[in-house]
C-alpha positions in Angstrom: 129.5 119.2 64.1 126.0 118.1 65.2 123.8 120.5 67.0 121.1 119.3 69.3 118.0 121.4 69.7 116.0 121.1 72.9 112.3 120.3 72.3 109.7 122.3 74.1 107.3 120.5 76.4 104.5 121.1 73.9 106.5 119.4 71.1 107.3 116.4 73.3 103.6 116.0 74.2 102.6 116.2 70.6 105.0 113.5 69.7 103.8 111.4 72.6 100.2 111.9 71.5 101.0 110.8 68.0 102.9 107.8 69.3 100.0 106.6 71.5 97.1 107.9 69.5 95.9 104.4 68.7 95.0 104.0 72.4 91.5 105.2 73.0 91.5 108.1 75.5 95.2 108.2 75.9 96.6 111.7 76.7 93.2 113.1 77.4 94.6 115.0 80.4 98.0 115.8 79.0 97.2 119.2 77.7 97.4 121.8 80.5 95.2 124.2 78.5 92.4 121.6 78.6 92.1 121.1 82.3 88.9 119.1 82.8 88.4 120.2 86.5 88.9 123.9 85.7 85.5 125.2 87.0 85.8 123.2 90.2 89.4 123.8 91.0 91.6 126.8 91.6 94.2 126.0 88.9 97.8 127.0 89.8 99.7 125.1 87.2 101.5 123.0 89.8 99.7 119.8 88.7 101.7 119.6 85.6 105.1 120.3 87.2 104.9 116.8 88.8 105.5 115.3 85.4 109.2 116.1 85.7 109.8 114.7 89.2 113.1 113.0 90.2 112.8 109.4 91.1 113.6 108.8 94.8 116.7 106.9 95.8 116.2 103.1 96.0 115.8 101.9 99.6 118.3 99.0 100.2 116.8 95.5 100.3 118.1 94.1 103.6 115.3 91.7 104.1 113.0 89.6 101.8 110.5 91.9 100.1 107.6 90.4 98.2 106.5 92.4 95.1 104.1 92.0 92.3 105.2 89.8 89.4 103.8 92.5 87.1 106.6 94.9 88.2 110.2 94.5 87.2 111.5 95.4 90.7 110.4 96.6 94.1 109.2 100.1 94.6 111.7 102.8 95.7 110.3 102.7 99.3 108.7 99.7 101.1 107.9 98.5 104.5 110.3 96.4 106.5 108.6 95.9 109.9 107.3 92.4 109.2 109.1 90.3 106.7 107.4 87.1 105.6 108.0 84.2 107.9 106.6 80.9 109.0 103.5 79.3 107.3 102.0 82.7 106.6 105.2 83.7 104.8 105.1 80.6 102.7 101.4 81.3 101.7 102.3 84.9 100.9 105.2 83.8 98.6 102.8 81.4 96.8 100.3 84.3 96.4 102.9 86.6 94.8 103.4 84.0 92.0 100.0 85.1 90.6 98.8 88.3 89.0 97.2 91.0 91.1 94.1 90.7 89.0 93.4 87.1 90.1 91.8 85.5 93.1 94.9 83.3 93.3 96.8 86.4 94.5 94.3 88.0 96.9 92.6 85.1 98.6 95.9 83.5 99.8 97.0 86.9 101.1 93.8 87.2 103.2 94.2 83.6 104.4 97.9 84.3 105.2 96.8 87.2 107.4 94.5 84.8 109.4 97.3 82.2 109.7 99.6 85.0 110.9 97.1 85.8 113.7 97.3 82.2 115.0 101.1 82.2 114.6 101.1 85.3 116.8 99.0 83.4 119.4 101.4 80.5 119.4 104.4 82.9 119.7 102.7 84.5 122.7 102.0 81.1 124.3 105.6 80.0 123.9 106.7 83.1 125.9 103.9 82.4 128.4 102.1 85.5 127.5 98.4 85.0 127.2 96.4 87.4 124.9 93.5 89.4 126.3 91.2 88.7 123.3 88.4 90.6 124.9 90.4 93.8 125.0 92.4 93.2 121.8 89.2 92.7 119.7 87.7 95.9 121.1 84.8 94.1 122.7 84.7 96.5 125.7 84.1 99.5 123.4 81.6 97.5 121.4 79.7 96.5 124.6 79.7 100.2 125.7 78.8 101.8 122.4 77.0 99.1 120.4 75.4 96.9 123.1 72.5 95.6 121.0 74.7 94.4 118.2 77.2 93.0 120.7 74.5 91.0 122.5 73.2 89.7 119.1 76.6 88.6 118.0 77.2 86.9 121.4 73.9 85.1 121.3 74.5 83.9 117.7 78.0 82.7 118.6 76.8 80.9 121.7 73.9 79.2 119.7 76.2 78.1 116.9 78.8 76.8 119.3 76.2 74.9 121.3 74.7 73.4 118.1 78.1 72.3 116.8 79.1 70.9 120.1 75.8 69.0 120.5 76.1 67.7 116.9 79.6 66.4 117.6 78.6 64.7 120.9 75.6 63.0 119.3 77.6 61.9 116.3 80.3 60.4 118.5 77.5 58.7 120.5 76.0 57.2 117.4 79.4 56.0 116.2 80.1 54.3 119.6 76.7 52.7 119.5 77.3 51.3 116.0 80.7 50.0 117.1 79.1 48.2 120.1 76.4 46.7 117.9 79.1 45.4 115.5 81.0 43.9 118.4 78.0 41.9 119.6 77.4 40.2 116.3 
C-alpha cells in the first residue's frame, strides 16, 4: 500500500525554485518571508493566498472571439458587445495572426478602429440618422474650456483644407490645359 505525503508550501516552493533556478531572477518574490515592499506596505499575508485561487468557470463562446495566437484558448471572461464584423472585422482577424509583440498586430488594430468609425457613419446614413460630429467629438466642451487650443486647431484645419483644395483645383486646371494643347496639335 502506497502512502502519499502532502508537501508543505515551503517544500513545493523550494522544488519550484530548484526547477527554475536557471532563469535569472525567477522566484525572487516567491518567499513570503522576503517581502520586498515590507517597509512601505502593511503586510497582512493575503498577498500570498492568491497563489491558490480557483480558476473561474469558462464563459461560453456564443460569438466569434478574437484572441492572441500566443495563448492556447480564450480567457475565462471576455467581452461580447461588439463582435468583429465588416471590413474592420476582416482587418482585426488579419491582425490576430501576428504576435502581440509586432507592429503587424497593433497597427492593423488601430486602423480597424478607424475603419469601424466610418462603418458606423455608413450604418447611420443607411438608417437616415445623421451624426452630430460637433457634439460627439466633444467640441462644445473644448470650445468652452480650451478655447485657444480649439481655435488653433480650427485655423490649422481650415488652412490645410484650403491648401489641399487649391492644389487639387490648380492641378486639375493644368491637366485640362495640357489636354487642350495636345488636342490643338
